[in-house]
DOSE-377782 format. One record per atom (N, C-alpha, C, O): residue in one letter; y, x, z. Coordinates in steps of 0.001 Angstrom, whole numbers, padded with zeros to 6 digits, always signed. Layout:
N
AYXZ...
END
This chain:
289
X+095231+073683+037737X+095953+073116+037090X+097072+073383+036438X+098062+073667+037113X+097165+073357+035074X+098889+074391+034601X+099376+072382+034313X+098787+071313+034150X+100798+072909+034408X+101340+071438+033331X+102704+072327+032432X+103626+073012+032874X+102433+072055+031420X+103395+072717+030643X+104513+071578+029933X+104331+071033+028844X+105230+071453+030475X+106644+071056+030106X+107961+071374+028826X+108930+072131+028892X+107529+070501+027764X+108240+071348+026640X+109382+070114+026367X+109216+068914+026148X+110447+070827+026463X+112034+069921+026879X+112250+070155+025087X+112276+071341+024760X+112400+069140+023952X+112754+069435+022945X+114201+068312+022745X+114212+067082+022719X+115192+069169+022641X+116859+068700+023027X+117121+068063+021575X+116895+068477+020438X+117733+066794+022122X+118087+065650+020918X+116639+065516+020182X+116444+066274+019231X+115722+064705+020514X+114314+064101+019791X+114379+062232+020925X+113999+061800+022014X+115230+061694+019510X+114669+060122+019864X+113203+059470+019398X+112231+060173+019119X+113204+058485+019372X+112095+057546+018745X+112834+056203+017965X+113538+055313+018441X+112347+056457+016503X+112695+055149+015661X+111778+054629+014987X+110701+055222+014929X+111931+053579+014408X+110989+053614+013361X+110943+053972+012041X+111898+053466+011452X+109946+054908+011012X+109720+055066+010091X+110960+054293+009051X+111322+053121+008943X+111360+055494+008418X+112836+055278+007672X+112893+056212+006847X+112174+057140+007218X+113752+056545+005264X+114114+057609+004844X+114939+058223+005613X+114770+059431+005453X+115630+058043+006257X+116726+059213+007519X+116525+059432+008405X+117370+059889+009174X+114660+059092+008890X+114268+059262+010266X+113015+060911+009445X+112010+060669+008777X+113384+062024+009697X+112686+063139+009445X+110946+062999+010153X+109989+063703+009832X+110955+062322+010767X+109705+062630+011943X+108495+061443+011084X+107273+061414+011233X+109288+060629+010263X+108075+059768+009282X+107310+060798+008218X+106240+060492+007691X+107984+062032+007977X+107070+062803+007228X+106021+063557+008126X+105118+064146+007530X+106056+063609+009869X+105411+064224+010872X+103856+063333+011040X+103849+062276+011671X+102613+063869+010425X+101633+062947+010664X+100686+063244+011765X+100125+062296+012313X+100435+064521+012167X+099435+065261+012720X+100553+065370+014335X+101758+065552+014513X+099445+065161+015186X+100121+065190+016783X+100667+066751+017089X+100532+067790+016442X+101069+066576+017846X+101707+065669+018894X+102854+064930+018304X+102829+063724+018549X+103806+065331+017622X+104967+064621+016868X+104914+063731+015915X+105858+063182+015347X+103353+063545+015686X+102969+062591+014408X+102651+061197+015521X+102091+060217+015029X+102986+061177+016823X+102981+060385+017485X+104008+059225+017591X+103947+058035+017902X+105189+060276+017111X+106996+059186+017716X+106676+058572+016160X+107418+057591+016201X+106067+058527+014868X+106239+057334+014166X+105046+056374+014276X+104667+055705+013315X+104494+056335+015431X+103324+055574+014800X+102382+055933+014707X+101554+055062+014442X+101888+057248+014833X+100600+058089+014251X+099757+057551+016049X+100317+057104+017049X+098342+057842+015815X+097822+057868+017203X+097135+059167+016901X+097197+059751+015820X+096402+059602+018074X+095318+060863+018234X+094563+060940+019959X+095264+060870+020968X+093163+061080+019991X+092428+060674+021132X+093413+062074+021655X+093861+063036+021031X+093492+061650+023124X+094093+062243+024271X+095281+062090+024672X+095582+062012+025863X+096218+062021+023566X+097299+061774+023458X+098010+060120+024195X+097495+059016+024017X+098839+060301+024728X+100086+059078+025034X+101467+059431+025404X+102061+060169+026190X+101843+058070+023948X+103688+058197+024496X+103759+056798+025159X+103154+055728+025234X+105048+057561+025667X+105498+056093+026337X+107396+056497+026077X+108100+057490+026260X+107541+055554+025735X+109251+055571+025348X+109983+055235+026638X+109675+054448+027533X+110954+055976+026512X+111760+056053+027846X+113603+055787+027493X+114234+056241+026538X+113999+055110+028365X+115703+054781+027991X+116011+056006+028466X+115232+056520+029269X+117307+056766+028026X+118210+057747+028173X+119404+057008+028075X+120145+057725+027403X+119927+056109+028330X+121038+055391+028326X+121482+055483+029772X+122598+055879+030108X+120260+054979+030838X+120379+055087+032200X+121335+053473+032658X+121581+053490+033864X+121767+052436+032094X+122442+051754+032467X+124202+052359+032589X+125018+051996+033436X+124393+053193+031657X+125858+053630+031611X+126009+053260+030298X+125133+053446+029453X+127428+052574+030007X+128368+052397+028691X+128110+053552+028088X+127709+054486+028783X+128336+053767+026298X+127783+054870+025923X+127450+055503+025239X+126622+054883+024571X+127596+057010+024701X+126267+057245+024142X+125665+058272+024985X+126357+058656+025928X+124409+058837+024816X+123920+059795+025828X+124459+061269+025531X+124771+061721+024430X+124492+061868+026681X+124942+063448+026474X+123924+064274+026931X+123145+063931+027821X+123891+065437+026316X+123092+066565+027079X+123476+066804+028163X+122508+067332+028710X+124532+066748+029073X+125035+067459+030523X+123735+066738+031336X+122671+066979+031905X+124826+065480+030870X+124143+064277+031854X+122950+064342+031709X+122432+065118+032512X+121749+063500+030514X+120922+063554+030226X+119832+064883+030242X+118622+064724+030084X+120548+066363+030484X+119346+067199+030949X+119418+067290+032146X+118606+068063+032652X+120304+066629+033002X+120535+066676+034614X+119308+065554+034860X+118331+066046+035425X+119206+064233+034554X+118436+063191+034709X+117071+063665+034485X+116177+063500+035315X+116913+064247+033377X+115800+064766+032765X+114959+066047+034473X+113899+065848+035067X+115822+067011+034676X+115780+067941+035321X+115557+067854+036550X+114926+068679+037211X+116313+066335+037153X+115963+066127+038661X+116006+064833+039017X+116344+064637+040184X+115740+063801+038294X+114958+062518+038292X+116373+061890+039011X+116268+060765+039502X+117672+062568+039088X+118469+061749+039680X+119347+060889+038329X+119658+061596+037370X+119577+059976+038302X+120712+058979+037548X+121720+059864+036990X+122503+058936+036791X+122091+060452+036746X+123161+061892+036644X+124582+060609+036076X+125534+060373+036820X+124484+060184+035186X+125741+059468+034256X+126062+058545+035259X+127232+058517+035639X+125261+057802+035747X+125803+056914+037266X+126381+057632+038300X+127433+057281+038834X+125645+058787+038665X+126593+059159+039753X+127798+060077+039189X+128614+060543+039984X+127888+060308+037898X+129258+060571+037797X+130186+059829+036847X+131048+060282+036094X+129790+058556+037072X+130305+057487+036254X+130293+057673+034712X+130704+056638+034188X+130001+058523+033895X+129833+058749+032689X+129063+059663+032175X+128689+060633+032834X+128629+059400+030542X+128070+060224+029971X+129248+061723+029973X+130472+061746+029840X+128076+063052+030217X+128880+064277+029664X+128404+065314+028787X+127268+065785+028850X+128964+065531+028272X+128636+066397+027005X+128323+067579+027423X+128608+067901+028576X+127496+068698+026325X+127263+069938+026443X+127063+070435+027691X+125840+070457+027828X+127753+070985+029010X+127470+071766+029867X+128145+071051+030938X+129239+070505+031083X+126871+071291+031787X+127122+070528+033061X+128751+070986+034611X+129103+071943+035301X+129086+069812+034407X+130282+070324+035224X+129864+070570+036884X+128712+070592+037317X+130997+070729+037603X+130697+071460+039167X+129697+069874+039827X+128750+070049+040594X+130066+068608+039425X+129256+067778+040004X+127718+067865+039342X+126663+068142+039911X+127879+067647+038428X+126424+067894+037838X+125528+069128+038445X+124355+069063+038814X+126480+070382+038448X+125189+071546+039216X+125250+071491+040293X+124478+072350+040718X+125814+070878+041268X+125545+070305+042459X+124175+069287+042387X+123357+068908+043226X+124254+069193+041802X+122862+067772+041734X+122152+068278+041034X+121160+067553+041105X+121849+069336+040116X+120587+070306+039662X+120593+071344+041093X+119500+071684+041546X+121470+071670+041555X+120975+072729+042508X+120243+072061+043498X+119377+072740+044050X+120388+070786+043894X+119414+070283+045070X+118350+069665+044643X+117347+069259+045231X+118773+069632+043252X+117176+068317+043118X+116418+068899+041714X+115732+068278+040903X+116764+070172+041738X+116150+070947+040145X+114690+070818+040379X+114042+071111+041384X+114238+070230+039045X+112444+070431+039186X+112063+071791+039801X+111445+071861+040863X+112559+073152+038910X+111503+074141+039335X+111847+074752+040860X+111172+075649+041366X+113041+074107+041535X+113190+074544+042831X+112187+073638+043739X+111346+074129+044491X+112350+072577+043601X+111401+071176+044290X+109827+072083+044078X+109156+072485+045028X+109422+072294+042444X+108324+072754+042519X+107946+073906+043395X+107112+073612+044251X+108356+075139+043389X+108877+076349+044332X+108469+075855+045840X+107406+076045+046431X+109548+075219+046241X+109388+074854+047686X+108225+073858+047988X+108150+073200+049025X+107418+073829+047064X+105314+073277+047412X+104542+074225+046939X+103361+074066+046630X+105016+075003+046879X+104447+075859+047099X+103650+076902+045197X+102964+077902+044987X+104179+076070+044522X+103918+076261+042416X+104387+077452+042566X+105289+077866+043294X+103443+078184+041535X+104328+079018+041042X+104565+078796+039824X+103604+078648+039070X+106014+078711+039274X+106619+078333+038437X+107039+079121+037288X+106970+080338+037462X+107423+078755+036253X+107942+079478+035129X+109224+079098+034500X+109682+078015+034864X+110103+079989+033353X+110719+079112+032544X+110628+079845+031533X+111089+080953+031809X+110192+079775+030292X+109719+080381+029233X+110961+081635+028455X+110963+082834+028177X+111840+080539+028364X+113326+081037+027613X+113238+082241+028010X+112842+082603+029118X+113794+083272+026665X+114552+084684+027271X+116315+084315+026753X+116872+083376+026184X+116592+085186+027130X+118432+085491+027390X+118629+086893+026549X+117857+087851+026527X+119842+086744+025886X+120633+088175+025258X+121031+089101+025902X+121196+088743+027068X+121335+090372+025703X+122245+091154+026168X+123778+090620+026286X+124523+090855+027237X+124078+089908+025212X+125229+089063+025316X+125722+088255+026420X+126847+088178+026914X+124149+087415+026816X+124695+086485+028096X+124639+087117+028742X+125776+087225+029203X+123580+088180+029535X+124411+088679+030804X+125744+089425+031099X+126383+089346+032148X+126206+090513+029480X+127241+091084+029886X+128516+089808+030116X+129616+090281+030405X+128458+088476+030025X+129398+087813+030189X+129967+087502+031998X+131045+087113+032446X+128874+087827+032556X+128792+087774+034076X+129528+086919+034557X+130254+087762+035086X+129926+086111+034806X+130646+084998+035753X+131068+083804+034889X+130947+082607+035146X+131626+084435+033738X+131440+083368+032695X+130677+083361+031727X+131265+083130+030671X+129165+083581+031606X+128512+083075+030584X+128252+081753+031056X+128309+081286+032194X+127946+081226+029919X+127586+080005+029199X+126225+079682+030590X+125440+080530+031016X+126298+078584+030921X+124885+078235+031673X+125056+076434+031547X+125963+075664+031863X+123570+076228+030863X+123096+074790+030443X+122352+074516+031793X+122112+075146+032823X+122025+072881+031131X+121124+072543+032567X+120383+073463+032816X+120509+074079+033875X+119321+073820+031799X+118115+074482+031958X+118540+076062+032523X+117636+076726+033030X+119722+076567+032442X+119702+077728+033022X+120380+077559+034552X+120006+078402+035368X+121340+076552+035019X+121591+075959+036160X+120523+076273+037485X+120548+076858+038568X+119168+075132+036273X+118100+074974+037483X+117287+076170+037310X+116507+076283+038256X+117176+077138+036422X+115929+078050+036893X+117124+078948+037797X+116661+079040+038934X+118271+079539+037745X+119171+079993+038430X+119106+079381+040196X+118878+080057+041199X+119346+078142+040119X+119401+077683+041351X+118020+077055+041893X+117940+076065+042620X+116815+077920+041337X+115557+077977+041652X+115613+079560+042086X+114614+080268+041960X+116064+079744+042275X+115785+081811+042360X+114891+082745+041772X+114282+083770+042079X+115020+082135+041001X+114580+082477+039487X+115027+083447+038786X+116184+083250+038414X+114321+084974+038265X+114809+085693+037637X+114767+085394+036005X+113632+085278+035543X+115774+085268+035165X+116031+085317+033533X+115373+086097+033090X+115291+087250+033515X+114525+085458+031772X+114223+086723+030914X+114875+087268+029945X+115509+086671+029074X+114708+088683+030096X+115630+089955+028894X+114917+089955+028430X+113851+089426+028746X+115169+090574+027411X+114751+090985+025825X+113511+091981+026055X+112875+092150+025015X+113051+092632+027088X+112106+093148+027221X+111040+092295+027464X+109897+092449+027034X+111330+091646+027966X+109966+090301+028568X+109567+089738+027199X+108367+089576+026977X+110568+089394+026163X+110418+089082+024685X+109336+089943+023885X+108401+089642+023142X+109923+091274+024407X+109214+092058+023238X+108126+092508+023981X+107369+093315+023441X+107877+092092+025261X+106120+092610+026068X+105677+091487+026663X+105255+091526+027819X+105714+090478+026027X+105080+088830+025200X+105105+087795+026322X+104532+086707+026265X+105949+088324+027520X+106393+087580+028514X+107029+086169+028444X+106831+085291+029284X+107672+086072+027547X+108561+085096+027003X+108736+084634+025634X+108349+085285+024663X+109552+083057+025532X+109480+083173+024764X+111160+082713+024280X+111885+082031+025004X+111573+083256+022893X+113435+082537+022903X+113339+080831+022338X+112376+080077+022203X+114985+080636+022065X+114811+078643+021943X+114412+079041+020493X+113561+078240+020106X+114654+079821+019692X+114250+079663+018529X+112925+080617+018522X+113130+081828+018609X+111600+080158+018426X+110294+080983+018794X+110019+081894+018023X+109132+082715+018255X+110844+081886+016841X+110408+083119+015507X+111222+084132+015676X+111013+085140+015000X+112505+084104+016756X+112903+084885+017203X+114283+085030+016020X+115306+085211+016679X+114535+085006+014774X+114722+085196+013549X+116382+085344+014419X+116901+086425+014138X+117210+084517+015333X+118617+084353+015088X+118213+086062+016235X+118694+087139+015881X+117728+086004+016927X+118050+087600+017474X+117925+088551+016514X+118506+089607+016761X+117195+088461+015254X+116745+090040+014542X+118365+089552+014151X+119193+090220+014770X+118704+088953+013626X+120035+088438+012918X+120863+088834+013700X+121493+089360+012782X+121475+089081+014593X+121904+089614+015985X+122298+090873+016017X+123371+091387+016332X+120846+091493+015486X+120883+093053+015645X+120213+093823+016295X+120198+095051+016376X+119190+092392+017140X+118615+093092+018049X+117170+093395+017564X+116634+092662+016732X+116417+094701+018197X+115149+095227+017546X+113934+094408+018417X+113259+094887+019329X+113856+092968+017836X+112704+092767+018383X+111676+091685+017326X+112104+091054+016360X+110168+091695+017853X+109181+091154+016445X+109878+090225+016203X+110709+089942+017066X+109806+089121+014557X+109469+087924+014612X+108112+087313+014991X+107209+088044+015399X+107981+086227+014888X+106617+085856+014897X+106974+084291+014318X+108032+083662+014345X+105244+083838+013629X+105391+082287+013497X+105187+081752+014122X+105140+082072+015310X+104909+080442+013589X+105034+079557+014662X+103744+079297+015386X+103785+078914+016556X+102514+079494+014720X+101559+079810+015086X+101135+080937+016508X+100412+080757+017488X+101957+082110+016061X+101800+083302+016976X+102885+082869+018334X+102313+082915+019423X+104059+082546+018370X+105024+082234+019381X+104178+080984+020171X+103970+081277+021349X+103627+079604+019757X+103339+079044+020024X+101485+079082+021494X+101082+078382+022422X+101106+080146+020888X+099716+080594+021478X+100387+081385+022399X+099837+081121+023468X+101208+082155+022590X+102034+082885+023380X+102425+081901+025038X+102268+082098+026243X+102977+080853+024184X+103338+080220+025172X+102078+079238+025924X+101993+079024+027133X+101377+078848+025119X+100175+078417+026016X+099617+079076+026549X+098921+078550+027417X+099519+080735+026409X+099268+081639+027656X+099482+081717+028712X+098814+081740+029746X+101078+081788+028309X+102044+082011+029337X+101746+080615+030712X+101801+080803+031927X+101413+079170+029932X+101324+077957+030632X+100031+078202+031442X+100013+077783+032599X+099081+078760+031009X+097906+078723+032022X+097924+079871+033094X+097248+079825+034121X+098847+081010+032723X+099273+081817+034328X+099890+080846+035130X+099634+081120+036303X+100495+079969+035056X+101489+078930+036018X+100929+077746+036524X+099932+077204+036047X+101605+077323+037544X+101295+076211+037960X+102009+075159+036850X+101426+074215+036316X+103122+075472+036680X+104302+074667+035923X+105492+075370+034900X+106563+075815+035311X+105279+075366+034224X+105910+076225+033174X+106663+075226+032007X+106007+074278+031575X+108463+075525+031356X+109064+074767+031616X+109228+075503+029967X+109285+076730+030047X+109300+075023+028683X+110342+075580+027470X+111236+074679+027185X+111226+073453+027291X+112148+075556+026745X+113520+074728+026129X+113505+074731+024528X+113197+075838+024087X+113704+073985+023776X+113910+074107+022334X+115083+073200+022284X+115470+072181+022855X+115498+074048+021312X+117303+073035+021044X+117934+073110+019478X+119120+072843+019281X+116772+073607+018086X+117206+073354+016883X+116867+072052+016364X+117459+071736+015332X+115832+071012+016973X+115980+069514+016933X+117691+068890+016918X+118241+068297+015991X+118309+069279+018354X+119702+068834+018207X+120460+069388+017402X+121197+068584+016831X+120658+070969+016962X+121169+071296+016274X+121187+071003+014641X+122192+070821+013953X+119968+071006+014257X+119822+070321+013044X+120066+069042+012757X+120234+068606+011618X+120101+068228+014059X+120613+066889+013710X+122153+066343+014089X+122525+065171+014139X+122796+067346+014295X+124400+066971+013953X+124722+067762+012725X+125689+067334+012095X+124234+068630+012332X+124808+069715+010967X+124028+069824+009908X+124542+070089+008822X+123211+069714+009980X+122177+069485+009061X+121493+068048+007799X+121920+066898+007907X+120676+068347+006962X+120157+067303+006272X+118771+066822+006721X+118071+067376+007568X+118435+065555+005933X+117315+065585+006257X+116358+066206+005808X+115256+065851+006228X+116405+067269+004873X+115321+068194+004049X+115177+069267+005583X+114127+069513+006177X+116243+069645+005859X+116552+070766+006868X+115539+070384+007947X+114585+071156+008039X+115566+069193+008899X+115468+068538+009786X+114086+068094+009857X+113669+067830+010984X+113286+067958+008863X+111741+067525+008267X+111190+069133+008278X+109982+069281+008094X+111878+070130+008451X+111051+071444+007795X+111398+071803+009474X+110353+072318+009870X+112244+071772+010475X+112491+072033+011900X+111151+071151+012606X+110496+071668+013511X+110965+070334+012295X+110485+069215+013022X+108518+069306+012776X+107564+068989+013487X+108673+069955+011291X+106910+070453+010919X+106453+071733+011435X+105329+072233+011484X+108100+072323+011971X+107637+073672+012040X+107073+073860+013264X+106030+074438+013571X+108127+073138+014116X+107964+073133+015615X+106429+072202+015876X+105815+072562+016880X+105894+071250+015198X+104663+070956+015418X+103491+071741+015802X+102752+071919+016771X+103680+072178+014447X+102673+073926+014544X+102823+075004+015538X+101949+075785+015916X+104161+074930+015938X+104264+075828+017224X+103553+074894+018227X+102430+075302+018525X+103992+073542+018923X+103276+072823+019580X+101594+072820+019595X+100891+072967+020594X+101171+072625+018295X+099721+072409+018327X+099560+073701+018897X+099033+073702+020010X+100002+075226+018230X+099004+076547+018604X+098999+076374+020277X+097943+076407+020909X+100054+076221+020791X+100244+075838+022591X+099387+075162+023140X+098717+075622+024065X+099242+073969+022692X+097805+072621+023204X+096562+073529+022618X+095497+072925+022744X+096435+074739+022051X+094865+074660+021431X+094780+076042+022630X+093668+076568+022662X+095830+076646+023582X+095318+077207+024704X+095538+076803+025839X+095780+077656+026693X+095527+075301+026240X+095157+074182+027340X+093913+073909+027331X+093117+073986+026395X+093696+073463+028798X+092132+072594+028518X+092457+071502+029217X+092984+071437+030327X+091925+070192+028116X+092656+068989+028160X+091988+068697+029346X+092495+067722+029902X+090868+069262+030051X+090374+068467+030703X+091016+069414+032316X+090732+069022+033448X+091594+070243+032127X+092480+070613+033636X+093851+070542+033368X+094288+069679+034128X+094718+070975+032718X+096096+071000+032200X+096269+069705+031490X+095560+068884+030910X+098123+069967+031932X+098592+068360+031210X+100055+069413+030761X+100739+070253+031345X+100012+068555+028885X+100999+068727+028653X+102072+067811+028330X+101844+067021+027413X+103444+067754+029031X+104673+067021+028605X+105545+067300+027781X+106027+068424+027643X+105959+065933+026901X+107062+066679+026593X+108517+065669+026243X+108439+064529+025785X+109636+066284+026528X+110737+065031+026064X+111662+065356+025876X+111681+066458+025327X+113003+064728+026150X+113944+064671+025367X+115255+064500+026386X+114866+064156+027502X+116419+064619+026317X+117527+064049+027024X+118422+062912+026400X+119211+062201+027022X+118163+062880+025124X+118620+061521+024069X+118165+062101+022662X+117792+063216+022298X+118334+060980+022074X+118085+061058+020674X+119140+061803+019882X+120206+062214+020341X+118604+061958+018319X+119406+062672+017617X+119045+062811+015999X+119627+062440+014979X+117472+063718+016324X+117153+064285+015135X+116415+062827+014347X+116532+062619+013140X+115981+062299+014891X+115408+060722+014615X+116047+060169+013381X+115547+060047+012262X+117109+059895+013748X+118448+059247+012621X+119470+060265+012412X+120382+060681+013127X+118910+060669+010769X+120232+061602+009736X+121037+061331+009510X+121992+062093+009354X+121086+059307+009286X+121967+058854+008628X+123410+059031+009446X+124412+058777+008777X+123676+059575+011281X+124422+060017+011610X+124481+061457+012003X+123560+062234+011747X+125504+061782+012586X+125425+063138+012820X+125700+063565+014517X+125768+064600+015179X+125824+061871+014779X+125931+061930+016604X+124649+061328+017280X+123682+060712+016832X+124996+061718+018455X+123896+061378+019072X+123006+059979+019170X+123919+059209+018874X+122059+059268+019343X+122061+058014+019346X+121751+057457+020691X+121962+058324+021539X+121369+056445+021160X+121082+055450+021827X+119306+055398+022141X+118866+055312+023288X+118238+055481+020658X+117657+055246+020515X+116446+055667+022169X+116948+056506+022917X+115245+055194+022549X+114946+055594+023610X+114111+057388+022763X+113944+057807+021618X+113806+057936+024276X+113296+059012+023731X+111677+059462+024460X+111578+059128+025641X+110928+059894+024092X+109606+060236+023996X+109467+060927+025465X+110461+061533+025864X+108252+060885+026351X+107746+060929+027223X+106280+060922+026793X+105508+059973+026930X+105947+062351+026146X+104558+062792+025384X+103530+063381+025971X+103560+064611+025930X+102552+062850+026549X+101525+062922+027156X+100125+063322+026689X+099261+062631+026148X+100119+064412+026981X+098154+065300+026534X+097407+065614+027898X+098084+065815+028907X+096177+065653+027940X+095104+066261+028457X+095055+065476+030063X+095307+064284+030238X+094739+066282+030955X+094355+065595+032519X+095435+064675+032904X+096446+065242+033319X+095455+063745+032876X+095923+062321+033512X+096587+061985+032554X+097275+061084+033032X+097013+062139+030955X+097552+061397+030421X+097366+060036+030260X+098206+059280+029772X+096217+059701+030685X+095940+058088+030276X+096246+057031+031258X+096138+055806+031208X+096788+058103+032447X+097143+056918+033882X+098396+057393+034100X+099127+056447+034390X+099019+058502+034092X+099999+059427+034593X+101226+058097+034065X+101204+057876+032854X+102153+057326+034830X+103333+056616+035179X+103262+055331+034291X+104174+054982+033541X+101822+054518+034493X+101023+053472+034119X+101727+052352+035036X+101605+051213+034585X+102164+052425+035774X+102794+051972+036717X+104544+051741+037156X+105256+051362+038086X+104594+052149+036071X+106229+052618+035614X+106749+051381+035301X+106091+050704+034512X+108114+050779+035879X+108715+049782+035233X+110103+050192+034921X+111082+050560+035571X+109815+049990+033691X+111122+050478+032407X+111299+052122+033029X+112150+052711+033695X+110174+052420+032492X+110655+054029+032801X+111882+054842+031374X+111917+054592+030169X+112434+055487+031917X+113395+055928+031856X+113236+058062+031975X+112256+058603+032487X+114143+058654+031520X+114195+060364+031775X+114175+060556+033011X+113665+061551+033525X+114797+059510+033716X+114977+060076+035115X+113239+059649+035796X+113050+059899+036986X+112412+059204+035207X+110671+059558+035726X+110078+061174+035493X+109204+061788+036106X+110776+061494+034566X+110106+063171+034279X+109632+063885+035749X+108537+064181+036227X+111149+064013+036249X+110873+065255+037230X+109384+064457+038323X+108176+064667+038222X+110045+063655+039168X+108833+063260+039395X+107483+063160+039328X+106678+063464+040209X+107177+062547+037809X+105933+062730+037602X+105352+063925+037825X+104251+064083+038353X+106311+065046+037303X+105238+066495+037106X+104819+067170+038528X+103890+067888+038897X+106366+066380+039359X+105980+066806+040931X+104713+066335+041453X+103899+066969+042125X+104653+065030+041019X+103403+064279+041771X+101849+064986+041337X+100833+064853+042019X+101958+065918+039772X+100512+066291+039248X+100758+067888+039634X+100134+068785+039067X+101931+068174+040865X+101442+069386+041413X+101383+069580+042736X+101180+070655+043302X+101592+068355+043308X+101867+068492+044738X+099882+068661+045363X+099621+068801+046558
END
C-alpha cells in the first residue's frame, strides 16, 4: 500500500459563487469541492480555525496539519508564514515524516530545492514542510533529482526554475502528475506541496485562479491514474482557506478539504467528531502502521 499526500496551500471549501473559481472545476478530484460527486472519492470538511480567535495562517496551520498538534492553541495565536522556534520544536518532535519513518515506513518528500536555497546555509528559509523533512533526517531533493525524474518542483511545470536561468526541462501537467504518481508507488508515504493556490489567492484575479486550479486538477488526475485504488490511498488537504474566495486577498475561516480516494476512502475518519486539520497526520499514520 502507498499513500500519496498532496498538500495544497490556501485551499478552502465555499459554496459556488462568482468569486469562487472552484465553481468552474467540474471533474474530480477538485470538482468535489463545489458539490460534484465521483465514484471512489470522499470529501470531509475540516476545521482550520482550531478554536483560536483570528484568521488561520500558514505556520500554525501547516504545523497542525503535519503533526496532529493544535499548533495555534499551543502558541496562543495563529502565526503567519514561517514557523517560529516554538513551532519548529513541535514539528521536530511530532512531524509526520519522522513518525512514519520511526514506524519503519519508506517515506519521501517529493519537492525539490534550488541551488540558491542551499547557498543560504543556516539563513535559508525553512517552511513547515522543510522543517518536517529535515527533522526526519531526510536528504532534500536538488536540481539533479528533478532532471533525473526523482523529484517534482512546487511549480510542477518547472517554469519558475527555467525563468531563474536553470537548465531543466519543462513539464506539462500530465507529465508532472504521472511522475508524482510513479514516485508515490515506490514509497509507503510520499508528500508533495503545491503553493500557487495561496499565491494566486493573495495576488491574482478570479480568471488567474481558475486557470491555476484547472491545471492543478489535470496534474492530480495524472497522478491518480498511476495509483491502484484497491491498494493505494490519495489524501489531499490544506492549512487554511484562500483561493476559494477571490473577493478578498486574505486567508479565510472556511473549512478545508480532507479529500480521500482509494483504499479505505469510504471508512477513514468515519467516526471523527468535528474533523479538523489535526486529524490528517493521525489518519495517515493509521494507514501505514
